[in-house]
C-alpha positions as semicolon CSV with decimal commas, in nm:
position;residue;x (nm);y (nm);z (nm)
1;M;6,371;19,407;2,777
2;K;6,386;19,563;2,439
3;N;6,620;19,287;2,319
4;K;6,383;19,010;2,438
5;E;6,089;19,172;2,259
6;H;6,292;19,194;1,942
7;I;6,388;18,826;1,964
8;N;6,027;18,723;2,034
9;K;5,910;18,924;1,732
10;Q;6,166;18,750;1,510
11;V;6,055;18,407;1,638
12;E;5,689;18,490;1,569
13;D;5,777;18,614;1,218
14;T;5,962;18,289;1,154
15;F;5,661;18,083;1,260
16;K;5,435;18,293;1,035
17;V;5,661;18,215;0,740
18;L;5,642;17,844;0,821
19;D;5,263;17,863;0,825
20;A;5,265;18,023;0,480
21;I;5,443;17,727;0,318
22;E;5,211;17,536;0,086
23;K;5,234;17,195;-0,074
24;V;5,402;17,198;-0,414
25;E;5,217;17,030;-0,698
26;V;5,436;16,809;-0,918
27;N;5,361;16,644;-1,249
28;H;5,248;16,283;-1,202
29;F;5,513;16,151;-1,440
30;F;5,803;16,346;-1,287
31;E;5,940;16,051;-1,090
32;H;5,916;15,823;-1,393
33;K;6,104;16,074;-1,613
34;V;6,382;16,119;-1,358
35;L;6,429;15,745;-1,306
36;Q;6,432;15,690;-1,682
37;R;6,709;15,948;-1,726
38;L;6,913;15,792;-1,445
39;N;6,886;15,448;-1,605
40;T;7,000;15,577;-1,946
41;E;7,301;15,747;-1,784
42;K;7,398;15,424;-1,608
43;E;7,388;15,232;-1,937
44;K;7,621;15,483;-2,104
45;K;7,891;15,445;-1,836
46;K;8,008;15,095;-1,931
47;S;8,373;15,025;-1,870
48;V;8,618;14,965;-2,153
49;F;8,715;14,627;-2,007
50;F;8,363;14,502;-1,927
51;W;8,436;14,182;-2,122
52;F;8,747;14,108;-1,910
53;T;8,560;13,906;-1,649
54;P;8,728;13,748;-1,344
55;Q;8,715;13,405;-1,511
56;L;8,902;13,540;-1,813
57;Q;9,150;13,715;-1,585
58;L;9,222;13,388;-1,406
59;A;9,267;13,199;-1,734
60;T;9,503;13,470;-1,864
61;L;9,706;13,456;-1,544
62;C;9,738;13,077;-1,573
63;V;9,856;13,100;-1,934
64;V;10,117;13,365;-1,849
65;L;10,246;13,162;-1,554
66;L;10,269;12,846;-1,767
67;L;10,467;13,033;-2,030
68;N;10,702;13,173;-1,766
69;F;10,760;12,833;-1,604
70;G;10,811;12,672;-1,943
71;T;11,068;12,934;-2,040
72;I;11,258;12,899;-1,712
73;F;11,254;12,520;-1,741
74;Y;11,382;12,539;-2,100
75;V;11,665;12,779;-2,012
76;F;11,793;12,581;-1,716
77;N;11,776;12,245;-1,896
78;N;11,967;12,382;-2,195
79;T;12,281;12,476;-1,994
80;T;12,469;12,160;-2,102
81;N;12,559;12,322;-2,435
82;S;12,710;12,635;-2,280
83;S;13,057;12,570;-2,425
84;N;12,904;12,539;-2,771
85;S;12,710;12,865;-2,726
86;I;13,034;13,061;-2,675
87;S;13,162;12,951;-3,014
88;D;12,824;13,045;-3,164
89;I;12,861;13,394;-3,023
90;E;13,213;13,425;-3,164
91;A;13,094;13,307;-3,504
92;F;12,815;13,564;-3,498
93;A;13,058;13,842;-3,404
94;Q;13,299;13,749;-3,683
95;E;13,026;13,726;-3,944
96;Y;12,898;14,075;-3,871
97;S;13,246;14,220;-3,818
98;L;13,188;14,296;-3,452
99;Q;13,535;14,176;-3,356
100;T;13,841;14,354;-3,483
101;S;14,206;14,310;-3,415
102;S;14,276;14,681;-3,451
103;T;14,207;14,934;-3,181
104;S;14,100;15,211;-3,416
105;I;13,787;15,401;-3,323
106;L;13,713;15,490;-3,683
107;N;13,692;15,130;-3,802
């Protein structure tokens, strides 16, 4: 019985505390000030790439793909001169002394 009385006393004390709560008075312009601060913080958080819109991204992708296709087309259509390109490589190597007849490492 003693335990039940103790619990009932605690419940009554809790209800007394709830009755003592009063309404808090707030400045009339508090909401306006808070919303103003939130809006200024949102404006400061602009991304570095805010100008890189989806339309610009699509245009950039198209340009890159066109350059890639153009390069691949140019390389595969220029294979007819492959025998000439070998002699160009040999001429380049001879001009810059990249080919030697000796096997010396210190050359």
